[in-house]
Backbone as CSV, one residue per row, in Angstrom:
resi,resn,N_x,N_y,N_z,CA_x,CA_y,CA_z,C_x,C_y,C_z
1,MET,344.886,99.659,35.884,345.762,100.661,36.321,345.664,101.951,35.505
2,SER,345.598,103.026,36.104,345.454,104.352,35.492,346.681,104.797,34.780
3,ASN,346.437,105.603,33.702,347.627,106.149,33.028,348.208,107.249,33.815
4,PRO,349.572,107.577,33.567,350.125,108.769,34.142,349.497,110.018,33.672
5,LEU,349.306,111.029,34.501,348.807,112.320,34.091,349.838,113.174,33.416
6,PRO,349.442,114.066,32.501,350.392,114.966,31.956,350.868,115.934,33.042
7,LYS,352.167,116.407,32.820,352.689,117.333,33.792,352.025,118.645,33.756
8,THR,351.761,119.180,32.504,351.111,120.493,32.440,349.916,120.346,31.515
9,VAL,348.925,121.209,31.709,347.699,121.273,30.984,347.256,122.698,30.736
10,ASP,346.378,122.897,29.761,345.731,124.192,29.563,344.447,124.168,30.280
11,PRO,344.335,124.802,31.489,343.143,124.646,32.352,341.894,125.348,31.655
12,TYR,342.095,126.434,30.958,340.998,127.145,30.326,340.334,126.272,29.191
13,ARG,341.134,125.662,28.415,340.738,124.774,27.355,339.924,123.585,27.936
14,LEU,340.511,123.007,28.962,339.957,121.821,29.558,338.598,122.167,30.250
15,ALA,338.525,123.378,30.894,337.219,123.829,31.512,336.210,124.082,30.411
16,GLY,336.587,124.655,29.296,335.625,124.916,28.183,335.090,123.713,27.554
17,THR,335.829,122.567,27.595,335.340,121.271,27.076,334.816,120.381,28.114
18,GLY,334.875,120.745,29.362,334.314,119.883,30.351,335.052,118.622,30.575
19,ALA,336.403,118.671,30.437,337.271,117.457,30.421,337.383,116.892,31.784
20,GLU,337.654,115.659,31.860,338.035,114.903,33.128,339.320,114.226,32.987
21,LEU,340.185,114.288,33.905,341.521,113.672,33.953,341.518,112.702,35.113
22,ARG,341.927,111.479,34.808,342.201,110.511,35.880,343.487,109.803,35.643
23,GLY,344.230,109.665,36.684,345.523,109.040,36.515,346.330,109.069,37.803
24,ARG,347.638,108.911,37.622,348.548,108.888,38.824,349.742,109.834,38.509
25,LEU,350.218,110.323,39.701,351.409,111.133,39.656,352.387,110.572,40.657
26,PRO,353.634,110.361,40.265,354.636,109.827,41.144,355.028,110.725,42.272
27,LEU,355.164,110.187,43.474,355.618,111.068,44.667,357.014,111.484,44.544
28,ALA,357.814,110.774,43.811,359.200,111.195,43.615,359.351,112.471,42.855
29,ALA,358.384,112.756,41.976,358.396,114.019,41.241,358.022,115.308,42.046
30,MET,357.610,115.058,43.274,357.216,116.133,44.183,358.290,116.399,45.165
31,LYS,359.222,117.221,44.729,360.444,117.457,45.617,360.155,118.081,46.976
32,ARG,359.214,119.044,47.066,358.956,119.651,48.378,358.279,118.613,49.284
33,LEU,357.432,117.844,48.741,356.758,116.845,49.540,357.722,115.656,49.902
34,ALA,358.550,115.333,48.930,359.480,114.229,49.236,360.360,114.522,50.368
35,SER,360.730,115.787,50.676,361.580,116.079,51.816,360.849,115.860,53.125
36,ARG,359.519,115.784,53.154,358.756,115.534,54.369,358.368,114.097,54.550
37,LEU,358.717,113.272,53.587,358.335,111.867,53.664,359.498,110.998,54.101
38,ALA,359.166,109.831,54.738,360.191,108.948,55.172,360.713,108.246,53.903
39,VAL,359.776,107.908,53.045,360.166,107.212,51.745,359.333,107.866,50.676
40,ALA,359.907,108.336,49.636,359.178,109.049,48.527,358.897,108.022,47.406
41,GLU,358.296,106.911,47.812,357.943,105.911,46.789,356.389,105.800,46.690
42,GLY,355.851,105.511,45.569,354.449,105.360,45.330,353.927,106.441,44.421
43,GLU,352.654,106.456,44.320,351.970,107.398,43.509,350.749,107.946,44.163
44,VAL,350.200,109.060,43.594,349.048,109.713,44.025,347.990,109.437,42.932
45,ASP,346.863,108.899,43.353,345.787,108.734,42.444,344.995,110.041,42.401
46,VAL,344.756,110.553,41.154,344.184,111.832,40.968,342.985,111.777,40.042
47,SER,341.886,112.445,40.341,340.732,112.491,39.517,340.293,113.995,39.559
48,LEU,340.373,114.587,38.382,339.950,116.025,38.251,338.975,116.235,37.157
49,ALA,337.892,117.085,37.531,337.003,117.526,36.427,337.043,119.034,36.256
50,PHE,337.153,119.455,35.046,337.243,120.833,34.715,335.905,121.282,34.099
51,GLY,335.452,122.462,34.374,334.220,123.029,33.848,333.946,124.442,34.151
52,ILE,332.709,124.885,33.713,332.374,126.193,33.920,330.912,126.105,34.583
53,ASP,330.760,126.695,35.715,329.495,126.657,36.413,328.501,127.618,35.925
54,ALA,327.217,127.716,36.525,326.221,128.666,36.142,326.604,130.077,36.329
55,ASP,327.512,130.347,37.239,327.941,131.735,37.418,329.176,132.107,36.506
56,HIS,329.479,131.295,35.575,330.664,131.451,34.581,331.899,131.422,35.222
57,THR,332.005,130.693,36.374,333.274,130.485,37.048,333.931,129.193,36.512
58,ARG,335.187,129.301,36.013,335.891,128.163,35.561,336.363,127.501,36.849
59,TYR,336.206,126.181,36.898,336.546,125.418,38.155,337.413,124.132,37.831
60,ILE,337.902,123.629,38.915,338.546,122.271,38.981,337.964,121.611,40.209
61,ARG,337.326,120.544,40.046,336.767,119.737,41.119,337.314,118.317,41.065
62,GLY,337.565,117.744,42.173,338.095,116.421,42.106,338.530,115.871,43.437
63,SER,339.413,114.838,43.357,339.910,114.215,44.605,341.361,113.637,44.300
64,TYR,341.969,113.345,45.333,343.217,112.659,45.246,343.458,111.772,46.477
65,SER,344.210,110.709,46.359,344.412,109.920,47.424,345.864,109.210,47.295
66,ALA,346.456,108.962,48.427,347.760,108.355,48.445,347.935,107.751,49.851
67,ALA,348.893,106.785,49.880,349.308,106.249,51.261,350.807,106.742,51.394
68,LEU,350.896,107.790,52.214,352.168,108.435,52.385,352.976,107.798,53.510
69,GLN,354.217,107.723,53.361,355.106,107.264,54.481,355.689,108.498,55.188
70,LEU,355.178,108.798,56.348,355.655,109.946,57.154,356.488,109.399,58.330
71,VAL,357.248,110.323,58.980,357.981,110.007,60.157,357.282,110.336,61.360
72,CYS,356.877,109.406,62.244,356.219,109.708,63.474,357.197,110.542,64.397
73,GLN,356.670,111.666,64.841,357.556,112.564,65.613,357.634,112.082,67.120
74,ARG,356.886,111.044,67.475,357.109,110.522,68.880,358.189,109.493,68.876
75,CYS,358.143,108.562,67.984,359.117,107.457,67.958,360.107,107.490,66.844
76,MET,359.960,108.464,65.944,360.863,108.638,64.798,360.879,107.458,63.875
77,GLU,359.890,106.606,63.779,359.752,105.524,62.960,358.851,105.898,61.838
78,ALA,358.866,105.175,60.656,358.028,105.416,59.494,356.598,104.955,59.849
79,MET,355.672,105.729,59.367,354.249,105.384,59.531,353.463,105.665,58.254
80,VAL,352.431,104.832,58.085,351.606,105.088,56.858,350.548,106.036,57.216
81,PHE,350.446,107.115,56.409,349.377,108.077,56.543,348.484,108.085,55.331
82,PRO,347.265,107.467,55.484,346.370,107.400,54.327,345.783,108.778,54.137
83,LEU,345.821,109.299,52.884,345.322,110.558,52.561,344.310,110.476,51.449
84,ARG,343.155,111.088,51.692,342.078,111.201,50.711,341.450,112.585,50.846
85,GLN,341.587,113.360,49.857,341.117,114.821,49.908,340.275,115.107,48.679
86,THR,339.410,116.044,48.859,338.698,116.638,47.637,339.149,118.067,47.471
87,VAL,339.055,118.507,46.221,339.371,119.830,45.876,338.239,120.561,45.129
88,ARG,338.071,121.811,45.457,337.077,122.602,44.643,337.758,124.012,44.431
89,LEU,338.398,124.105,43.304,339.205,125.283,43.024,338.493,126.095,41.988
90,GLY,338.422,127.445,42.192,337.905,128.351,41.166,339.126,129.052,40.486
91,MET,339.145,129.088,39.145,340.297,129.651,38.506,340.160,131.139,38.490
92,VAL,341.239,131.781,38.794,341.299,133.261,38.722,342.572,133.688,37.899
93,THR,342.379,134.493,36.921,343.462,134.987,36.107,344.103,136.175,36.712
94,GLY,345.470,136.093,36.679,346.273,137.243,37.056,346.189,137.736,38.501
95,GLU,345.518,138.843,38.784,345.594,139.467,40.070,344.900,138.711,41.216
96,ALA,345.597,138.728,42.346,345.079,137.996,43.520,343.798,138.642,44.025
97,GLY,343.540,139.881,43.787,342.320,140.605,44.239,341.098,140.040,43.613
98,LYS,341.180,139.422,42.537,339.980,138.836,41.812,339.541,137.589,42.620
99,ALA,340.384,137.055,43.441,340.019,135.841,44.226,338.889,136.097,45.134
100,ASP,338.781,137.405,45.583,337.640,137.787,46.541,336.348,137.665,45.866
101,LEU,336.261,137.710,44.569,335.029,137.694,43.827,334.509,136.262,43.602
102,LEU,335.253,135.282,43.932,334.807,133.927,43.763,333.736,133.525,44.772
103,PRO,332.845,132.715,44.297,331.835,132.184,45.279,332.529,131.397,46.400
104,GLY,331.941,131.419,47.586,332.611,130.895,48.799,332.862,129.435,48.846
105,HIS,332.247,128.645,47.919,332.513,127.236,47.871,333.761,126.876,47.117
106,TYR,334.413,127.822,46.489,335.667,127.554,45.891,336.884,128.148,46.570
107,GLU,337.958,127.380,46.512,339.293,127.910,46.929,339.900,128.601,45.673
108,PRO,340.539,129.761,45.793,341.071,130.398,44.573,342.288,129.634,44.080
109,LEU,342.377,129.585,42.738,343.571,129.063,42.095,343.974,130.109,41.148
110,ILE,345.032,130.832,41.407,345.463,131.905,40.580,346.409,131.370,39.515
111,ILE,345.897,131.654,38.283,346.674,131.122,37.054,347.304,132.350,36.373
112,GLU,348.655,132.326,36.331,349.287,133.458,35.696,349.676,133.168,34.265
113,GLU,349.700,131.964,33.815,350.043,131.630,32.495,348.924,130.748,31.841
114,ASP,349.080,130.389,30.596,348.028,129.540,29.959,348.159,128.081,30.297
115,SER,349.222,127.692,31.113,349.438,126.386,31.405,349.360,126.178,32.925
116,LEU,348.950,124.998,33.422,348.934,124.688,34.740,349.731,123.457,34.994
117,ASN,350.642,123.492,35.958,351.446,122.364,36.291,350.700,121.486,37.301
118,LEU,350.187,120.312,36.787,349.435,119.438,37.689,350.199,118.844,38.834
119,VAL,351.499,118.627,38.604,352.269,118.029,39.690,352.420,119.031,40.863
120,GLU,352.666,120.286,40.539,352.771,121.347,41.578,351.425,121.513,42.240
121,LEU,350.284,121.499,41.452,349.020,121.731,42.010,348.698,120.610,43.098
122,VAL,348.908,119.365,42.721,348.595,118.195,43.544,349.539,118.293,44.811
123,GLU,350.864,118.606,44.571,351.773,118.699,45.646,351.392,119.806,46.609
124,ASP,350.941,120.946,46.163,350.471,121.981,47.072,349.334,121.578,47.881
125,GLU,348.371,120.856,47.288,347.212,120.365,48.029,347.544,119.353,49.037
126,ILE,348.495,118.470,48.758,348.911,117.372,49.661,349.666,118.095,50.840
127,LEU,350.507,119.043,50.596,351.284,119.707,51.632,350.303,120.460,52.626
128,LEU,349.274,120.981,52.070,348.219,121.700,52.962,347.503,120.688,53.807
129,ALA,347.356,119.411,53.341,346.630,118.398,54.041,347.483,117.637,55.132
130,LEU,348.827,117.758,55.079,349.618,116.995,55.970,349.478,117.456,57.410
131,PRO,349.493,116.592,58.342,349.466,116.978,59.751,350.773,117.773,60.126
132,ILE,350.661,118.714,61.025,351.752,119.503,61.430,352.802,118.624,62.138
133,VAL,352.265,117.821,63.043,353.080,116.811,63.767,352.551,115.485,63.504
134,PRO,353.060,114.721,62.553,352.579,113.308,62.420,352.989,112.371,63.481
135,MET,352.008,111.537,63.933,352.284,110.570,64.953,351.490,109.403,64.803
136,HIS,351.999,108.248,65.135,351.164,107.015,65.180,350.024,107.171,66.221
137,ASP,349.119,106.242,66.065,348.088,106.156,67.055,348.777,105.762,68.325
138,GLN,348.312,106.136,69.550,349.031,105.781,70.741,349.261,104.306,70.950
139,LYS,348.323,103.498,70.599,348.457,102.040,70.741,349.477,101.488,69.727
140,ALA,349.656,102.112,68.598,350.540,101.575,67.548,351.953,102.041,67.602
141,CYS,352.180,103.101,68.457,353.519,103.750,68.549,354.511,102.939,69.387
142,ALA,355.772,102.892,69.000,356.817,102.173,69.745,357.114,102.836,71.088
143,ILE,356.864,104.084,71.267,357.018,104.782,72.512,355.675,105.071,73.104
144,SER,355.493,104.670,74.360,354.171,104.918,75.017,354.160,106.336,75.633
145,LEU,353.003,106.776,75.749,352.772,108.151,76.328,353.261,108.174,77.821
146,GLU,353.067,107.079,78.513,353.523,106.958,79.924,355.039,107.165,80.058
147,SER,355.741,106.509,79.129,357.219,106.594,79.194,357.691,108.068,78.929
148,LEU,356.963,108.773,78.055,357.336,110.145,77.758,356.983,110.972,79.062
149,CYS,355.928,110.744,79.776,355.614,111.475,81.007,356.563,111.206,82.123
150,ASP,357.124,110.039,82.240,358.014,109.651,83.369,359.356,110.289,83.160
151,ALA,359.864,110.465,81.979,361.235,110.941,81.674,361.465,112.337,82.315
152,PRO,360.623,113.327,82.333,360.972,114.616,82.869,361.093,114.516,84.415
153,ALA,360.402,113.634,85.078,360.495,113.533,86.501,361.789,113.022,87.012
154,THR,362.459,112.157,86.317,363.803,111.688,86.633,364.795,112.724,86.314
155,ALA,364.618,113.441,85.259,365.592,114.500,84.875,365.538,115.633,85.868
156,ALA,364.338,115.994,86.436,364.263,117.101,87.455,364.934,116.682,88.752
157,ALA,364.937,115.397,89.050,365.614,115.010,90.300,367.112,115.131,90.271
158,GLU,367.690,115.031,89.065,369.092,115.178,88.927,369.594,116.587,88.478
159,THR,368.779,117.609,88.774,369.063,118.947,88.413,370.266,119.468,89.176
160,HIS,371.163,120.106,88.387,372.361,120.704,89.033,372.090,122.176,89.332
161,LYS,372.436,122.626,90.454,372.077,124.021,90.861,373.456,124.784,90.986
162,PRO,373.804,125.490,89.889,375.104,126.079,89.834,375.247,127.252,90.741
163,PHE,374.224,127.870,91.177,374.337,129.144,92.061,373.955,128.886,93.554
164,ALA,373.988,127.581,93.910,373.636,127.217,95.265,374.667,127.840,96.263
165,LYS,375.925,127.847,95.914,376.988,128.372,96.851,376.971,129.929,96.849
166,LEU,376.452,130.521,95.789,376.335,131.974,95.696,375.553,132.605,96.793
167,SER,374.409,131.964,97.176,373.634,132.652,98.265,374.313,132.583,99.543
168,GLY,375.124,131.553,99.879,375.894,131.501,101.047,377.074,132.619,101.071
169,MET,377.628,132.790,99.915,378.700,133.768,99.744,378.152,135.199,99.957
170,ILE,376.959,135.429,99.476,376.368,136.776,99.652,376.013,137.009,101.064
171,LYS,375.547,135.960,101.812,375.161,136.098,103.188,376.341,136.385,104.020
172,ALA,377.499,135.709,103.709,378.734,135.902,104.456,379.338,137.257,104.203
173,GLN,379.160,137.757,102.997,379.783,139.143,102.589,378.940,140.222,103.281
174,ASN,377.647,140.038,103.466,376.775,141.048,104.155,376.941,141.135,105.638
175,LYS,377.602,140.205,106.200,377.767,140.191,107.705,378.832,141.164,108.149
């Protein structure tokens, strides 16, 4: 079992030493993510390598994985969403305009202080990777696609027409 990761690190020092961090972060510590989950239990496995490449760009490369409990938007039941992502972040100090100078294979990570909150970094990356509308596979969902397609047809048959009498009144008035 991996050790828990520190909440904050000095990314420049770690990049200068070529450090690697492996460990787990609790999902319950990620408040913005927890509001999107059915159950905020479990951990995220994180592996990050810090370094400086040949172009003198300080970077963070790594991966994270978790089994998230999302709410299926078709049947509103909990579903397991396995998540495995890689990250390639180039560190940029201060101004956002410096991010344009990064090589194309890095996503910019703007660092405004000497410390980096790992929990927020991983939480941001997970939020970006979540599906906009999570749903079970059609075969695994409690509500079938056919039942969703049949529902509007029965609702249309029962449509109330509040202005139906109005056309008759207008015709009678014009006579």
